[in-house]
All heavy atoms as a GROMACS GRO file, in nm:
protein
  442
    1MET      N    1   0.511  -3.230  -0.820
    1MET     CA    2   0.442  -3.119  -0.753
    1MET      C    3   0.308  -3.170  -0.701
    1MET      O    4   0.232  -3.231  -0.774
    1MET     CB    5   0.423  -3.005  -0.852
    1MET     CG    6   0.363  -2.884  -0.792
    1MET     SD    7   0.360  -2.753  -0.917
    1MET     CE    8   0.349  -2.618  -0.810
    2SER      N    9   0.283  -3.144  -0.573
    2SER     CA   10   0.158  -3.191  -0.515
    2SER      C   11   0.051  -3.084  -0.524
    2SER      O   12   0.079  -2.964  -0.528
    2SER     CB   13   0.180  -3.229  -0.368
    2SER     OG   14   0.215  -3.115  -0.293
    3ASP      N   15  -0.073  -3.127  -0.529
    3ASP     CA   16  -0.186  -3.033  -0.531
    3ASP      C   17  -0.225  -3.002  -0.388
    3ASP      O   18  -0.281  -3.086  -0.318
    3ASP     CB   19  -0.305  -3.094  -0.605
    3ASP     CG   20  -0.279  -3.105  -0.754
    3ASP    OD1   21  -0.209  -3.018  -0.807
    3ASP    OD2   22  -0.329  -3.201  -0.816
    4VAL      N   23  -0.195  -2.882  -0.344
    4VAL     CA   24  -0.229  -2.839  -0.209
    4VAL      C   25  -0.361  -2.765  -0.214
    4VAL      O   26  -0.379  -2.671  -0.291
    4VAL     CB   27  -0.120  -2.746  -0.151
    4VAL    CG1   28  -0.159  -2.696  -0.013
    4VAL    CG2   29   0.014  -2.816  -0.148
    5LYS      N   30  -0.455  -2.807  -0.134
    5LYS     CA   31  -0.587  -2.744  -0.128
    5LYS      C   32  -0.604  -2.682   0.010
    5LYS      O   33  -0.582  -2.747   0.111
    5LYS     CB   34  -0.698  -2.847  -0.150
    5LYS     CG   35  -0.687  -2.925  -0.279
    5LYS     CD   36  -0.755  -2.854  -0.390
    5LYS     CE   37  -0.745  -2.941  -0.515
    5LYS     NZ   38  -0.802  -2.884  -0.629
    6LEU      N   39  -0.640  -2.555   0.014
    6LEU     CA   40  -0.662  -2.485   0.139
    6LEU      C   41  -0.810  -2.454   0.156
    6LEU      O   42  -0.879  -2.421   0.059
    6LEU     CB   43  -0.585  -2.353   0.143
    6LEU     CG   44  -0.433  -2.360   0.137
    6LEU    CD1   45  -0.375  -2.220   0.131
    6LEU    CD2   46  -0.378  -2.435   0.256
    7THR      N   47  -0.855  -2.462   0.279
    7THR     CA   48  -0.992  -2.418   0.307
    7THR      C   49  -0.988  -2.266   0.324
    7THR      O   50  -0.882  -2.206   0.343
    7THR     CB   51  -1.046  -2.482   0.435
    7THR    OG1   52  -0.968  -2.434   0.546
    7THR    CG2   53  -1.040  -2.634   0.429
    8ASP      N   54  -1.104  -2.201   0.319
    8ASP     CA   55  -1.108  -2.057   0.337
    8ASP      C   56  -1.053  -2.017   0.474
    8ASP      O   57  -0.992  -1.911   0.488
    8ASP     CB   58  -1.251  -2.005   0.320
    8ASP     CG   59  -1.294  -2.005   0.174
    8ASP    OD1   60  -1.206  -2.010   0.086
    8ASP    OD2   61  -1.416  -2.000   0.149
    9ALA      N   62  -1.072  -2.101   0.576
    9ALA     CA   63  -1.022  -2.072   0.710
    9ALA      C   64  -0.869  -2.073   0.714
    9ALA      O   65  -0.809  -2.009   0.801
    9ALA     CB   66  -1.078  -2.172   0.809
   10GLU      N   67  -0.804  -2.145   0.624
   10GLU     CA   68  -0.658  -2.155   0.622
   10GLU      C   69  -0.590  -2.045   0.539
   10GLU      O   70  -0.470  -2.029   0.544
   10GLU     CB   71  -0.614  -2.290   0.564
   10GLU     CG   72  -0.657  -2.409   0.648
   10GLU     CD   73  -0.629  -2.540   0.578
   10GLU    OE1   74  -0.676  -2.557   0.464
   10GLU    OE2   75  -0.558  -2.622   0.637
   11ARG      N   76  -0.669  -1.971   0.466
   11ARG     CA   77  -0.612  -1.869   0.378
   11ARG      C   78  -0.578  -1.742   0.454
   11ARG      O   79  -0.643  -1.706   0.551
   11ARG     CB   80  -0.710  -1.834   0.266
   11ARG     CG   81  -0.733  -1.952   0.173
   11ARG     CD   82  -0.834  -1.914   0.065
   11ARG     NE   83  -0.862  -2.026  -0.019
   11ARG     CZ   84  -0.790  -2.059  -0.126
   11ARG    NH1   85  -0.687  -1.985  -0.161
   11ARG    NH2   86  -0.822  -2.163  -0.198
   12GLN      N   87  -0.475  -1.673   0.408
   12GLN     CA   88  -0.432  -1.546   0.467
   12GLN      C   89  -0.498  -1.432   0.390
   12GLN      O   90  -0.482  -1.422   0.268
   12GLN     CB   91  -0.279  -1.534   0.455
   12GLN     CG   92  -0.223  -1.403   0.502
   12GLN     CD   93  -0.231  -1.385   0.652
   12GLN    OE1   94  -0.221  -1.481   0.726
   12GLN    NE2   95  -0.248  -1.262   0.695
   13PRO      N   96  -0.572  -1.343   0.458
   13PRO     CA   97  -0.633  -1.231   0.385
   13PRO      C   98  -0.526  -1.136   0.332
   13PRO      O   99  -0.422  -1.117   0.394
   13PRO     CB  100  -0.720  -1.163   0.489
   13PRO     CG  101  -0.687  -1.220   0.620
   13PRO     CD  102  -0.604  -1.343   0.599
   14CYS      N  103  -0.554  -1.078   0.218
   14CYS     CA  104  -0.461  -0.986   0.153
   14CYS      C  105  -0.512  -0.842   0.173
   14CYS      O  106  -0.626  -0.812   0.141
   14CYS     CB  107  -0.452  -1.019   0.005
   14CYS     SG  108  -0.342  -0.910  -0.085
   15GLU      N  109  -0.427  -0.757   0.227
   15GLU     CA  110  -0.463  -0.616   0.247
   15GLU      C  111  -0.424  -0.538   0.122
   15GLU      O  112  -0.311  -0.543   0.076
   15GLU     CB  113  -0.387  -0.560   0.367
   15GLU     CG  114  -0.419  -0.417   0.399
   15GLU     CD  115  -0.540  -0.401   0.487
   15GLU    OE1  116  -0.541  -0.461   0.595
   15GLU    OE2  117  -0.633  -0.329   0.448
   16VAL      N  118  -0.519  -0.467   0.065
   16VAL     CA  119  -0.496  -0.386  -0.055
   16VAL      C  120  -0.472  -0.241  -0.012
   16VAL      O  121  -0.553  -0.184   0.060
   16VAL     CB  122  -0.615  -0.393  -0.152
   16VAL    CG1  123  -0.594  -0.303  -0.272
   16VAL    CG2  124  -0.639  -0.536  -0.196
   17TRP      N  125  -0.359  -0.185  -0.054
   17TRP     CA  126  -0.326  -0.046  -0.025
   17TRP      C  127  -0.324   0.032  -0.156
   17TRP      O  128  -0.293  -0.022  -0.261
   17TRP     CB  129  -0.188  -0.036   0.040
   17TRP     CG  130  -0.185  -0.079   0.182
   17TRP    CD1  131  -0.210  -0.204   0.230
   17TRP    CD2  132  -0.156   0.000   0.296
   17TRP    NE1  133  -0.196  -0.208   0.365
   17TRP    CE2  134  -0.163  -0.083   0.408
   17TRP    CE3  135  -0.123   0.134   0.314
   17TRP    CZ2  136  -0.140  -0.036   0.537
   17TRP    CZ3  137  -0.099   0.180   0.442
   17TRP    CH2  138  -0.109   0.096   0.552
   18THR      N  139  -0.357   0.159  -0.150
   18THR     CA  140  -0.353   0.244  -0.266
   18THR      C  141  -0.306   0.383  -0.225
   18THR      O  142  -0.312   0.419  -0.108
   18THR     CB  143  -0.489   0.251  -0.337
   18THR    OG1  144  -0.476   0.322  -0.459
   18THR    CG2  145  -0.594   0.317  -0.252
   19ARG      N  146  -0.259   0.458  -0.321
   19ARG     CA  147  -0.211   0.593  -0.294
   19ARG      C  148  -0.325   0.691  -0.311
   19ARG      O  149  -0.390   0.697  -0.415
   19ARG     CB  150  -0.097   0.627  -0.388
   19ARG     CG  151  -0.035   0.759  -0.357
   19ARG     CD  152   0.088   0.779  -0.440
   19ARG     NE  153   0.132   0.918  -0.422
   19ARG     CZ  154   0.199   0.986  -0.510
   19ARG    NH1  155   0.233   0.930  -0.624
   19ARG    NH2  156   0.234   1.109  -0.487
   20VAL      N  157  -0.350   0.770  -0.207
   20VAL     CA  158  -0.456   0.870  -0.209
   20VAL      C  159  -0.399   1.002  -0.160
   20VAL      O  160  -0.343   1.010  -0.052
   20VAL     CB  161  -0.573   0.828  -0.117
   20VAL    CG1  162  -0.682   0.934  -0.118
   20VAL    CG2  163  -0.629   0.694  -0.157
   21MET      N  164  -0.409   1.105  -0.243
   21MET     CA  165  -0.366   1.239  -0.205
   21MET      C  166  -0.222   1.242  -0.153
   21MET      O  167  -0.191   1.306  -0.054
   21MET     CB  168  -0.460   1.299  -0.100
   21MET     CG  169  -0.604   1.313  -0.148
   21MET     SD  170  -0.624   1.427  -0.285
   21MET     CE  171  -0.589   1.580  -0.206
   22GLY      N  172  -0.134   1.164  -0.217
   22GLY     CA  173   0.007   1.169  -0.185
   22GLY      C  174   0.054   1.074  -0.076
   22GLY      O  175   0.171   1.074  -0.042
   23TYR      N  176  -0.033   0.996  -0.019
   23TYR     CA  177   0.009   0.900   0.083
   23TYR      C  178  -0.063   0.768   0.062
   23TYR      O  179  -0.167   0.761  -0.003
   23TYR     CB  180  -0.014   0.954   0.224
   23TYR     CG  181  -0.159   0.984   0.258
   23TYR    CD1  182  -0.238   0.889   0.321
   23TYR    CD2  183  -0.216   1.106   0.226
   23TYR    CE1  184  -0.371   0.914   0.351
   23TYR    CE2  185  -0.348   1.132   0.256
   23TYR     CZ  186  -0.425   1.038   0.320
   23TYR     OH  187  -0.556   1.062   0.349
   24PHE      N  188  -0.009   0.660   0.117
   24PHE     CA  189  -0.068   0.527   0.102
   24PHE      C  190  -0.164   0.499   0.217
   24PHE      O  191  -0.138   0.534   0.332
   24PHE     CB  192   0.042   0.420   0.098
   24PHE     CG  193   0.122   0.426  -0.028
   24PHE    CD1  194   0.240   0.496  -0.034
   24PHE    CD2  195   0.077   0.364  -0.143
   24PHE    CE1  196   0.314   0.504  -0.151
   24PHE    CE2  197   0.148   0.371  -0.261
   24PHE     CZ  198   0.267   0.441  -0.264
   25ARG      N  199  -0.273   0.431   0.181
   25ARG     CA  200  -0.378   0.401   0.279
   25ARG      C  201  -0.443   0.268   0.242
   25ARG      O  202  -0.466   0.240   0.124
   25ARG     CB  203  -0.482   0.514   0.272
   25ARG     CG  204  -0.586   0.506   0.376
   25ARG     CD  205  -0.666   0.634   0.376
   25ARG     NE  206  -0.780   0.616   0.465
   25ARG     CZ  207  -0.884   0.694   0.467
   25ARG    NH1  208  -0.890   0.796   0.387
   25ARG    NH2  209  -0.982   0.672   0.549
   26PRO      N  210  -0.476   0.185   0.343
   26PRO     CA  211  -0.541   0.057   0.313
   26PRO      C  212  -0.686   0.078   0.266
   26PRO      O  213  -0.758   0.162   0.319
   26PRO     CB  214  -0.537  -0.020   0.444
   26PRO     CG  215  -0.518   0.082   0.550
   26PRO     CD  216  -0.449   0.200   0.486
   27LEU      N  217  -0.724   0.001   0.168
   27LEU     CA  218  -0.860   0.009   0.113
   27LEU      C  219  -0.966  -0.021   0.220
   27LEU      O  220  -1.076   0.033   0.216
   27LEU     CB  221  -0.873  -0.089  -0.004
   27LEU     CG  222  -0.998  -0.083  -0.087
   27LEU    CD1  223  -1.015   0.053  -0.153
   27LEU    CD2  224  -0.997  -0.191  -0.193
   28SER      N  225  -0.931  -0.103   0.317
   28SER     CA  226  -1.027  -0.139   0.422
   28SER      C  227  -1.070  -0.019   0.506
   28SER      O  228  -1.174  -0.023   0.571
   28SER     CB  229  -0.967  -0.246   0.514
   28SER     OG  230  -0.850  -0.198   0.578
   29GLU      N  231  -0.992   0.090   0.504
   29GLU     CA  232  -1.028   0.210   0.582
   29GLU      C  233  -1.107   0.312   0.501
   29GLU      O  234  -1.144   0.416   0.554
   29GLU     CB  235  -0.901   0.275   0.638
   29GLU     CG  236  -0.832   0.191   0.742
   29GLU     CD  237  -0.714   0.262   0.804
   29GLU    OE1  238  -0.697   0.384   0.783
   29GLU    OE2  239  -0.638   0.195   0.873
   30PHE      N  240  -1.131   0.285   0.374
   30PHE     CA  241  -1.208   0.377   0.290
   30PHE      C  242  -1.355   0.374   0.328
   30PHE      O  243  -1.409   0.270   0.365
   30PHE     CB  244  -1.197   0.338   0.143
   30PHE     CG  245  -1.068   0.376   0.077
   30PHE    CD1  246  -0.959   0.420   0.148
   30PHE    CD2  247  -1.055   0.365  -0.060
   30PHE    CE1  248  -0.840   0.454   0.085
   30PHE    CE2  249  -0.937   0.399  -0.124
   30PHE     CZ  250  -0.830   0.443  -0.052
   31ASN      N  251  -1.422   0.488   0.310
   31ASN     CA  252  -1.567   0.489   0.329
   31ASN      C  253  -1.633   0.434   0.202
   31ASN      O  254  -1.566   0.405   0.103
   31ASN     CB  255  -1.617   0.630   0.363
   31ASN     CG  256  -1.593   0.732   0.253
   31ASN    OD1  257  -1.591   0.698   0.134
   31ASN    ND2  258  -1.572   0.857   0.290
   32LYS      N  259  -1.763   0.419   0.206
   32LYS     CA  260  -1.838   0.356   0.096
   32LYS      C  261  -1.815   0.428  -0.038
   32LYS      O  262  -1.792   0.365  -0.141
   32LYS     CB  263  -1.987   0.356   0.131
   32LYS     CG  264  -2.075   0.285   0.033
   32LYS     CD  265  -2.219   0.287   0.082
   32LYS     CE  266  -2.312   0.219  -0.015
   32LYS     NZ  267  -2.451   0.222   0.033
   33GLY      N  268  -1.818   0.560  -0.036
   33GLY     CA  269  -1.800   0.638  -0.160
   33GLY      C  270  -1.659   0.626  -0.216
   33GLY      O  271  -1.640   0.613  -0.336
   34LYS      N  272  -1.558   0.629  -0.129
   34LYS     CA  273  -1.420   0.619  -0.175
   34LYS      C  274  -1.391   0.479  -0.228
   34LYS      O  275  -1.315   0.463  -0.324
   34LYS     CB  276  -1.325   0.654  -0.061
   34LYS     CG  277  -1.182   0.671  -0.102
   34LYS     CD  278  -1.163   0.777  -0.206
   34LYS     CE  279  -1.137   0.912  -0.151
   34LYS     NZ  280  -1.106   1.013  -0.252
   35LYS      N  281  -1.450   0.374  -0.168
   35LYS     CA  282  -1.434   0.237  -0.219
   35LYS      C  283  -1.494   0.226  -0.359
   35LYS      O  284  -1.435   0.165  -0.448
   35LYS     CB  285  -1.501   0.135  -0.127
   35LYS     CG  286  -1.420   0.104  -0.005
   35LYS     CD  287  -1.489  -0.001   0.080
   35LYS     CE  288  -1.412  -0.025   0.208
   35LYS     NZ  289  -1.478  -0.122   0.295
   36ALA      N  290  -1.611   0.286  -0.380
   36ALA     CA  291  -1.675   0.283  -0.512
   36ALA      C  292  -1.588   0.355  -0.614
   36ALA      O  293  -1.572   0.307  -0.726
   36ALA     CB  294  -1.814   0.346  -0.505
   37GLU      N  295  -1.530   0.468  -0.576
   37GLU     CA  296  -1.442   0.542  -0.665
   37GLU      C  297  -1.319   0.459  -0.701
   37GLU      O  298  -1.277   0.455  -0.816
   37GLU     CB  299  -1.399   0.672  -0.597
   37GLU     CG  300  -1.305   0.757  -0.678
   37GLU     CD  301  -1.257   0.877  -0.599
   37GLU    OE1  302  -1.342   0.945  -0.539
   37GLU    OE2  303  -1.135   0.902  -0.599
   38PHE      N  304  -1.261   0.392  -0.603
   38PHE     CA  305  -1.144   0.307  -0.627
   38PHE      C  306  -1.176   0.196  -0.728
   38PHE      O  307  -1.098   0.169  -0.818
   38PHE     CB  308  -1.097   0.245  -0.496
   38PHE     CG  309  -0.986   0.145  -0.513
   38PHE    CD1  310  -0.855   0.186  -0.529
   38PHE    CD2  311  -1.013   0.009  -0.513
   38PHE    CE1  312  -0.753   0.094  -0.544
   38PHE    CE2  313  -0.911  -0.084  -0.530
   38PHE     CZ  314  -0.781  -0.041  -0.546
   39LEU      N  315  -1.292   0.133  -0.715
   39LEU     CA  316  -1.329   0.023  -0.804
   39LEU      C  317  -1.357   0.070  -0.947
   39LEU      O  318  -1.351  -0.009  -1.040
   39LEU     CB  319  -1.451  -0.051  -0.747
   39LEU     CG  320  -1.424  -0.122  -0.614
   39LEU    CD1  321  -1.553  -0.179  -0.557
   39LEU    CD2  322  -1.319  -0.231  -0.629
   40GLU      N  323  -1.385   0.200  -0.966
   40GLU     CA  324  -1.408   0.255  -1.100
   40GLU      C  325  -1.279   0.297  -1.171
   40GLU      O  326  -1.282   0.329  -1.289
   40GLU     CB  327  -1.501   0.377  -1.091
   40GLU     CG  328  -1.642   0.343  -1.053
   40GLU     CD  329  -1.730   0.466  -1.038
   40GLU    OE1  330  -1.677   0.580  -1.050
   40GLU    OE2  331  -1.850   0.450  -1.014
   41ARG      N  332  -1.168   0.297  -1.100
   41ARG     CA  333  -1.041   0.341  -1.159
   41ARG      C  334  -0.997   0.250  -1.273
   41ARG      O  335  -1.023   0.131  -1.273
   41ARG     CB  336  -0.930   0.342  -1.053
   41ARG     CG  337  -0.948   0.449  -0.950
   41ARG     CD  338  -0.832   0.445  -0.854
   41ARG     NE  339  -0.852   0.540  -0.745
   41ARG     CZ  340  -0.771   0.550  -0.642
   41ARG    NH1  341  -0.665   0.473  -0.632
   41ARG    NH2  342  -0.796   0.638  -0.548
   42LYS      N  343  -0.928   0.308  -1.368
   42LYS     CA  344  -0.871   0.234  -1.481
   42LYS      C  345  -0.720   0.220  -1.459
   42LYS      O  346  -0.655   0.314  -1.411
   42LYS     CB  347  -0.894   0.308  -1.612
   42LYS     CG  348  -1.038   0.341  -1.640
   42LYS     CD  349  -1.108   0.225  -1.700
   42LYS     CE  350  -1.246   0.268  -1.743
   42LYS     NZ  351  -1.347   0.175  -1.724
   43CYS      N  352  -0.664   0.106  -1.493
   43CYS     CA  353  -0.520   0.085  -1.483
   43CYS      C  354  -0.451   0.148  -1.603
   43CYS      O  355  -0.501   0.140  -1.715
   43CYS     CB  356  -0.487  -0.064  -1.477
   43CYS     SG  357  -0.539  -0.141  -1.322
   44PHE      N  358  -0.339   0.209  -1.581
   44PHE     CA  359  -0.261   0.276  -1.685
   44PHE      C  360  -0.147   0.184  -1.727
   44PHE      O  361  -0.074   0.132  -1.644
   44PHE     CB  362  -0.205   0.407  -1.630
   44PHE     CG  363  -0.116   0.479  -1.725
   44PHE    CD1  364  -0.169   0.549  -1.832
   44PHE    CD2  365   0.021   0.478  -1.709
   44PHE    CE1  366  -0.088   0.616  -1.920
   44PHE    CE2  367   0.104   0.544  -1.797
   44PHE     CZ  368   0.048   0.615  -1.902
   45ASP      N  369  -0.132   0.163  -1.857
   45ASP     CA  370  -0.024   0.081  -1.910
   45ASP      C  371   0.054   0.165  -2.011
   45ASP      O  372   0.007   0.188  -2.122
   45ASP     CB  373  -0.079  -0.045  -1.977
   45ASP     CG  374   0.030  -0.140  -2.020
   45ASP    OD1  375   0.150  -0.106  -2.010
   45ASP    OD2  376  -0.005  -0.252  -2.065
   46GLU      N  377   0.170   0.212  -1.970
   46GLU     CA  378   0.249   0.300  -2.057
   46GLU      C  379   0.296   0.232  -2.184
   46GLU      O  380   0.327   0.298  -2.283
   46GLU     CB  381   0.368   0.356  -1.981
   46GLU     CG  382   0.470   0.251  -1.941
   46GLU     CD  383   0.583   0.309  -1.860
   46GLU    OE1  384   0.675   0.365  -1.922
   46GLU    OE2  385   0.577   0.300  -1.737
   47HIS      N  386   0.301   0.100  -2.187
   47HIS     CA  387   0.346   0.028  -2.307
   47HIS      C  388   0.242   0.033  -2.420
   47HIS      O  389   0.276   0.008  -2.534
   47HIS     CB  390   0.379  -0.117  -2.274
   47HIS     CG  391   0.491  -0.129  -2.174
   47HIS    ND1  392   0.621  -0.096  -2.203
   47HIS    CD2  393   0.491  -0.167  -2.044
   47HIS    CE1  394   0.697  -0.115  -2.098
   47HIS    NE2  395   0.620  -0.157  -1.999
   48LYS      N  396   0.118   0.065  -2.386
   48LYS     CA  397   0.012   0.072  -2.487
   48LYS      C  398   0.003   0.209  -2.553
   48LYS      O  399  -0.076   0.230  -2.643
   48LYS     CB  400  -0.121   0.036  -2.424
   48LYS     CG  401  -0.131  -0.108  -2.382
   48LYS     CD  402  -0.267  -0.141  -2.325
   48LYS     CE  403  -0.276  -0.286  -2.284
   48LYS     NZ  404  -0.408  -0.316  -2.228
   49ILE      N  405   0.082   0.306  -2.506
   49ILE     CA  406   0.077   0.441  -2.560
   49ILE      C  407   0.160   0.450  -2.688
   49ILE      O  408   0.269   0.400  -2.696
   49ILE     CB  409   0.132   0.542  -2.456
   49ILE    CG1  410   0.042   0.545  -2.334
   49ILE    CG2  411   0.144   0.680  -2.518
   49ILE    CD1  412   0.095   0.634  -2.226
   50ASN      N  413   0.105   0.518  -2.787
   50ASN     CA  414   0.179   0.544  -2.910
   50ASN      C  415   0.260   0.672  -2.886
   50ASN      O  416   0.205   0.780  -2.871
   50ASN     CB  417   0.082   0.564  -3.026
   50ASN     CG  418   0.155   0.588  -3.157
   50ASN    OD1  419   0.277   0.599  -3.161
   50ASN    ND2  420   0.079   0.597  -3.263
   51HIS      N  421   0.391   0.660  -2.882
   51HIS     CA  422   0.479   0.773  -2.854
   51HIS      C  423   0.512   0.853  -2.979
   51HIS      O  424   0.617   0.916  -2.986
   51HIS     CB  425   0.608   0.723  -2.787
   51HIS     CG  426   0.586   0.666  -2.651
   51HIS    ND1  427   0.560   0.744  -2.541
   51HIS    CD2  428   0.584   0.538  -2.606
   51HIS    CE1  429   0.545   0.668  -2.435
   51HIS    NE2  430   0.558   0.542  -2.472
   52GLY      N  431   0.424   0.854  -3.076
   52GLY     CA  432   0.445   0.931  -3.198
   52GLY      C  433   0.545   0.871  -3.294
   52GLY      O  434   0.596   0.938  -3.381
   53ASN      N  435   0.575   0.743  -3.276
   53ASN     CA  436   0.671   0.674  -3.364
   53ASN      C  437   0.603   0.621  -3.488
   53ASN      O  438   0.499   0.581  -3.495
   53ASN     CB  439   0.741   0.560  -3.291
   53ASN     CG  440   0.823   0.613  -3.175
   53ASN    OD1  441   0.867   0.727  -3.176
   53ASN    ND2  442   0.844   0.530  -3.077
   0.00000   0.00000   0.00000
């Protein structure tokens, strides 16, 4: 396996989409307040929940 090194100019930007009010929208179109709200969100992991067992 070879070590491939890319410069920042060679990298492909990644578009982040999220669901807002029932539809998907790219994060790049959010206003300043909505971006801040998105960054404060917590990820939900259903495997960490105690189901009363």
